[in-house]
C-alpha positions in Angstrom: 127.2 124.2 91.6 129.6 126.9 90.3 128.4 129.7 88.1 130.3 129.9 84.8 130.3 133.3 83.0 131.5 133.7 79.5 133.9 136.5 78.5 131.2 138.1 76.4 128.7 138.3 79.3 131.4 139.4 81.7 132.4 142.4 79.6 131.1 145.6 81.1 128.7 147.4 78.7 130.0 150.8 77.3 127.8 153.9 77.0 128.0 156.6 74.3 128.7 159.3 76.9 131.9 157.5 77.9 133.1 157.5 74.2 132.3 161.2 73.9 134.3 162.0 77.0 137.3 160.0 75.8 137.2 161.7 72.4 137.2 165.1 74.0 140.1 164.2 76.2 142.0 163.0 73.2 141.5 166.2 71.3 142.5 168.2 74.5 145.7 166.1 74.8 146.6 166.6 71.2 146.2 170.4 71.5 148.3 170.5 74.7 151.0 168.3 73.1 151.2 170.5 70.0 151.6 173.6 72.1 154.3 172.0 74.2 156.1 170.7 71.1 156.2 174.1 69.5 157.6 175.7 72.6 160.2 173.1 73.1 161.2 173.0 69.5 162.3 176.7 69.6 164.8 175.9 72.4 168.4 174.6 72.0 167.6 171.2 73.5 164.2 170.9 72.0 164.6 167.6 70.0 166.1 165.8 73.0 163.3 166.9 75.3 160.7 165.8 72.7 162.2 162.3 72.6 162.2 162.0 76.4 158.6 163.2 76.6 157.5 160.6 74.0 159.2 157.8 76.0 157.6 159.0 79.3 154.2 159.2 77.6 154.6 155.7 76.2 155.6 154.3 79.6 152.6 156.1 81.3 150.2 154.7 78.7 151.5 151.1 79.2 151.2 151.4 83.0 147.7 152.8 82.6 146.6 149.9 80.4 148.1 147.2 82.8 146.4 148.8 85.8 143.0 149.0 84.0 143.1 145.4 83.0 144.0 144.3 86.6 141.1 146.2 88.1 138.7 144.9 85.4 139.5 141.2 86.3 139.2 141.9 90.0 135.8 143.5 89.6 134.4 140.7 87.5 135.8 137.8 89.6 133.2 136.3 92.0 133.9 136.4 95.8 136.1 133.8 97.2 134.2 130.6 97.6 131.0 131.9 95.9 129.0 129.0 94.4 126.0 130.8 93.1 123.8 129.9 96.2 122.5 131.9 99.1 125.7 131.8 101.1 129.4 131.7 100.1 130.9 128.2 100.4 134.5 127.5 99.6 134.7 125.1 96.6 138.3 123.7 96.1 139.3 123.0 92.6 141.9 120.3 92.1 144.1 119.9 89.0 144.5 116.5 87.3 147.9 116.0 89.0 146.2 116.6 92.4 143.4 114.2 91.6 146.0 111.6 90.7 147.8 112.1 93.9 144.8 112.1 96.2 143.0 109.2 94.4 139.2 108.8 93.9 136.7 110.3 96.3 135.3 107.6 98.6 131.5 107.9 99.1 130.5 108.3 102.8 128.0 105.8 104.1 124.9 107.7 105.4 121.7 107.0 107.3 118.3 108.6 107.1 116.8 110.1 110.3 113.6 111.8 111.3 114.2 114.4 114.0 111.8 116.6 115.8 112.9 119.4 118.2 111.4 122.5 119.7 113.3 125.8 119.3 112.6 129.3 120.5 110.6 131.5 118.1 113.4 134.1 117.7 115.5 135.2 114.8 118.6 133.1 114.3 117.4 130.1 116.4 116.9 127.9 113.3 120.1 129.2 111.7 122.1 128.1 114.8 120.6 124.6 114.7 121.4 124.3 110.9 124.9 125.4 111.5 125.5 122.7 114.1 124.0 120.1 111.7 126.3 121.3 108.9 129.3 121.0 111.2 128.3 117.3 111.9 128.1 116.6 108.1 124.3 116.3 108.2 122.3 117.1 105.1 118.8 118.5 105.7 116.4 116.9 103.1 113.1 118.3 104.2 111.9 120.7 107.0 108.5 121.2 108.4 107.6 123.9 111.0 104.8 123.5 113.6 104.1 126.8 115.3 103.4 126.7 119.0 102.5 129.4 121.6 106.0 129.3 123.2 108.2 128.2 120.3 108.3 126.3 117.1 108.5 122.5 116.5 110.9 121.8 113.6 110.6 118.4 112.0 113.6 117.4 109.9 114.3 114.5 107.5 118.1 114.2 107.7 120.8 112.3 105.8 123.6 111.9 108.4 126.9 110.0 108.4 126.3 106.4 109.5 128.7 106.7 112.5 126.6 109.6 113.9 124.5 108.1 116.7 121.0 109.3 117.7 122.4 110.2 121.2 125.1 112.4 119.7 122.6 114.0 117.3 120.3 114.9 120.2 123.1 116.1 122.3 124.4 118.5 119.6 120.9 119.7 118.9 120.3 120.5 122.6 123.6 122.5 122.6 122.2 124.5 119.7 119.1 125.4 121.6 116.8 122.5 120.7 114.6 120.9 123.4 112.3 117.9 123.7 114.3 116.3 120.8 113.0 113.1 119.3 114.8 111.0 116.7 113.8 107.9 114.7 115.3 106.0 111.8 113.6 106.8 108.5 113.5 105.0 105.2 113.0 105.8 101.5 109.2 106.2 102.0 109.9 109.3 104.1 111.5 111.1 101.1 108.1 112.0 99.7 107.4 115.6 100.5 104.6 116.4 103.0 102.1 118.0 100.6 102.3 115.0 98.2 101.9 112.5 101.0 98.9 114.3 102.4 97.2 114.5 99.0 97.8 110.8 98.5 96.2 110.0 101.9 93.2 112.2 101.1 92.8 110.4 97.8 92.8 107.0 99.4 90.3 108.2 102.0 88.0 109.6 99.3 88.0 106.3 97.4 87.5 104.0 100.4 85.9 104.8 103.8 87.9 102.0 105.4 91.1 103.9 104.6 90.6 106.7 107.2 92.2 104.8 110.2 95.1 103.8 108.0 95.5 107.4 106.6 95.5 108.8 110.2 98.2 106.3 111.2 100.4 107.2 108.2 99.8 110.9 108.7 100.7 111.0 112.4 103.4 108.3 112.5 103.5 105.5 115.0 100.2 105.9 116.9 97.4 103.8 118.3 93.9 104.5 117.0 90.7 103.3 118.7 87.2 103.6 117.2 84.7 103.9 120.1 81.0 103.5 118.9 78.3 105.7 120.2 76.6 102.7 121.9 78.0 99.3 122.9 76.9 96.0 121.5 74.3 95.7 124.3 72.8 99.1 123.3 74.3 101.2 126.2 75.9 104.6 125.5 79.7 104.4 125.7 80.2 108.0 126.9 80.0 111.6 125.9 81.0 111.9 122.2 83.7 114.2 121.1 82.7 117.7 120.1 82.5 118.5 116.4 85.7 120.5 116.5 87.5 117.7 118.3 89.8 117.8 121.4 93.6 117.9 121.5 95.2 116.9 124.8 99.0 116.7 124.2 99.5 113.0 123.4 95.8 112.3 122.8 93.4 113.7 120.2 89.7 112.9 120.1 87.8 113.4 116.8 84.1 112.9 116.1 83.5 109.8 114.0 81.3 110.6 111.0 79.7 107.1 111.5 78.9 108.0 115.1 81.1 107.6 118.2 84.6 108.9 118.7 88.0 108.3 117.1 90.8 108.3 119.7 94.4 108.7 118.5 97.2 108.2 121.0 100.9 108.8 120.7 102.4 108.6 124.2 106.0 109.1 123.0 105.5 112.4 121.3 102.8 115.2 121.8 100.7 116.2 118.8 101.0 119.7 117.5 98.1 121.9 116.4 99.2 121.5 112.8 98.9 117.7 113.0 95.6 118.1 114.8 94.3 120.3 112.0 95.4 117.8 109.3 93.8 114.9 111.1 90.5 116.9 111.5 90.6 117.8 107.8 90.8 114.1 106.8 87.9 113.2 109.1 85.8 116.1 107.7 86.5 114.8 104.2 85.3 111.4 105.2 82.1 112.8 106.7 81.3 114.9 103.6 81.7 111.9 101.2 79.5 109.5 103.2 79.5 105.7 102.9 81.6 104.3 100.1 83.6 101.2 99.2 85.4 100.3 96.0 83.1 98.7 93.4 85.6 96.2 92.0 84.5 92.6 92.2 85.8 89.2 91.0 83.6 86.4 89.5 85.0 83.0 90.4 84.0 79.5 89.3 83.9 76.7 91.8 85.1 73.2 90.9 81.5 72.0 90.4 80.8 74.9 88.0 78.9 77.3 90.3 79.8 81.0 89.9 80.4 83.2 92.9 81.3 86.9 93.2 83.8 88.3 95.7 83.4 92.0 96.5 83.8 94.5 99.3 80.9 94.9 101.8 79.7 97.5 104.3 76.8 98.2 106.5 74.4 98.3 103.6 74.8 94.5 103.4 73.5 94.1 107.0 70.1 92.6 106.0 71.8 90.0 103.7 74.3 89.2 106.4 71.6 88.6 109.0 69.8 86.3 106.5 73.0 84.3 106.2 73.1 84.0 110.0 69.6 82.5 110.0 70.8 79.8 107.5 73.9 78.9 109.5 74.0 76.1 112.1 74.6 76.8 115.8 78.0 75.1 115.5 79.1 77.4 112.7 78.0 80.5 114.6 79.7 79.3 117.8 83.0 78.7 116.0 82.9 82.2 114.6 81.7 84.3 117.5 82.8 82.2 120.6 79.7 83.1 122.5 76.0 82.7 122.7 74.5 82.1 119.3 71.7 84.5 120.0 74.1 87.4 120.2 75.6 86.8 116.8 73.5 89.5 115.0 74.7 92.1 117.5 78.2 92.0 116.0 77.3 92.4 112.4 76.8 96.2 112.4 80.2 96.6 114.1 82.0 94.1 111.8 80.5 95.7 108.6 81.5 99.2 109.6 84.4 100.5 107.5 85.7 102.3 110.5 86.8 99.0 112.2 88.3 97.4 109.1 87.5 95.9 105.7 84.9 93.2 104.9 84.8 90.9 101.9 81.5 89.2 100.9 80.9 86.2 98.7 77.6 86.0 97.0 76.0 83.5 94.5 74.7 84.3 91.0 71.3 84.8 92.5 72.7 87.5 94.9 72.6 85.4 98.1 75.3 86.1 100.6 77.1 82.9 101.6 80.4 84.0 103.2 82.0 86.9 105.0 85.7 87.7 105.7 86.8 90.5 108.0 90.1 92.4 108.4 89.7 94.3 111.7 91.9 97.1 113.0 92.6 96.2 116.7 94.7 99.1 118.0 98.2 98.3 116.8 97.3 94.8 115.7 95.1 93.3 112.9 92.6 90.4 113.2 91.3 88.2 110.5 88.0 86.4 110.8 85.9 84.1 108.5 82.5 82.6 108.3 81.2 80.4 105.5 77.6 79.2 105.3 77.3 75.4 106.0 76.3 74.4 102.5 79.2 76.2 101.0 82.0 75.0 103.2 84.9 72.7 102.0 85.0 74.3 98.6 88.0 76.6 99.0 86.0 79.8 99.7 87.4 80.3 103.2 91.0 80.0 101.9 90.3 82.3 99.1 88.9 85.0 101.4 91.8 84.5 103.9 94.4 85.0 101.1 92.8 88.2 100.0 92.5 89.6 103.5 96.2 88.9 104.2 97.1 90.7 100.9 95.1 93.7 102.1 97.0 93.6 105.4 100.3 93.6 103.6 99.2 96.5 101.4 98.2 98.4 104.6 101.7 97.9 106.0 100.6 95.5 108.8 103.5 93.4 110.3 101.2 90.5 111.3 97.6 89.3 111.5 96.0 87.0 114.0 93.0 84.8 114.1 91.0 83.7 117.2 89.3 80.4 116.9 88.9 77.1 118.7 91.2 74.1 118.6 88.5 72.0 117.0 88.2 74.4 114.1 90.4 72.4 111.7 89.2 74.3 108.7 90.6 77.7 110.0 93.8 76.1 111.1 94.3 74.5 107.7 93.6 77.8 105.9 96.2 79.7 108.1 98.8 77.0 107.4 98.1 77.2 103.7 99.3 80.8 103.7 102.9 79.6 103.8 103.8 82.3 106.4 105.6 82.0 109.8 102.9 81.1 112.4 102.8 81.4 116.1 100.3 79.4 118.2 98.9 80.3 121.6 96.3 78.0 123.3 94.4 79.2 126.4 91.4 77.3 127.8 90.4 75.9 124.4 90.8 79.2 122.5 93.5 79.1 119.9 95.2 82.3 118.7 97.2 81.9 115.4 99.5 84.8 114.4 101.0 85.1 110.9 104.0 87.3 110.6 103.9 89.3 107.4 107.0 91.4 107.6 109.5 90.4 104.9 107.5 87.2 104.3 107.4 86.1 100.7 104.0 86.1 99.0 102.9 82.5 98.2 103.8 81.6 94.7 100.4 80.1 94.1 98.8 83.5 94.6 100.3 86.1 92.1 98.7 89.5 92.3 96.1 90.1 89.7 96.8 93.6 88.4 93.4 94.2 86.7 91.4 93.9 89.9 94.2 94.6 92.5 93.3 91.3 94.2 95.0 88.0 94.4 94.5 84.9 92.3 91.9 82.5 93.8 92.5 79.3 95.8 93.7 76.4 93.7 90.3 74.8 94.1 88.6 77.9 92.6 89.2 79.3 89.1 88.1 82.6 87.6 85.2 82.7 85.2 86.2 83.9 81.7 84.1 87.0 80.9 
């Protein structure tokens, strides 16, 4: 932007001392002129000399006025190319005729990039890098600095010409002194500044304990997160837990899980910085201070026969009710769900209900009895869905209702796909997956069927519009909401 200064503000202010000096000079000039005039008038050529003196004085006054105005304009004019910013930049101004000749300005197609590079912690190193980016026509949208012992990691969000490749960008960055340069395509979500994004992740974590793994993924970029419990399902210790302050080992960070065990975050393609480690540790500490928590929202649904059921979030506090449901389920139902010995089914419940490993939906009757569970489990980079419905409540649309809600949660979390592990004979689960109207992949191995539903750019089923009041989807077509 160019600064525009009015003539009034550009006029240099006068001081009363200047006026007093000019007045004194005027009186002095009058006295001297009068003395000279009297002397000249007494001579023979006095009148002629007086006329020539007047002409010379008028010429001198005119020259003085012209010279004063010229210096005044030069002193008030901004430096060449000054645009009101921190550094002078030449701003060409075209007349209407020039605009007509050159034609309209054609917008340049651009691409968003995320770039991270390490530079020496010396004066001028960042300026040299910015100069190279400016020469390439790259606009720096945001900049974060991560101090290191032997330098500084600078993380940029760039808007670059579309024809500038990642290789060329990295090559020019290296020529400007950058090392260990990493580039990745960005999108509009990256335009949110870092403090706002971190505050949003902290808010999500504060409202829901199951959000911590997702918040760490979004905070640290593409990474793999594993939750290792303190003891295995068989009751054996899984290893030495991480210390309270955590451990940072270049591409791996280990944080103590507030629920017990260890959170392991891996990013092989890019080392973590101490700044990222401190942010991740702050989120984990926030989760530890708030304790167990799940959103309290719930939906009351009415089955075709008129029975009312409630769908809500569940956690480890529902462990006794879940075990009681296990006791009421048949061996076939437990076998289809857990694919192992029926006697081991109760061992999995504490793991499945933990918000650290995913989200759980529970279905309970009007009397408070738990009759169905649906799990959305974070499995490294992948996401698993699992269902179990008590025998007496099967074939009523409850499983499809839970599955639709779990898939909606996965989409909201940014998951690209979900998969279900079942048996070929489990026709109910297969039918529920097909009812999602999503692209499905099937893999069969020794009687075990893995069905993967791709969520990326997949349209949401028309029969399940989002319910804004409860932030959950409409129920299965065989189930309707109770009017309250």
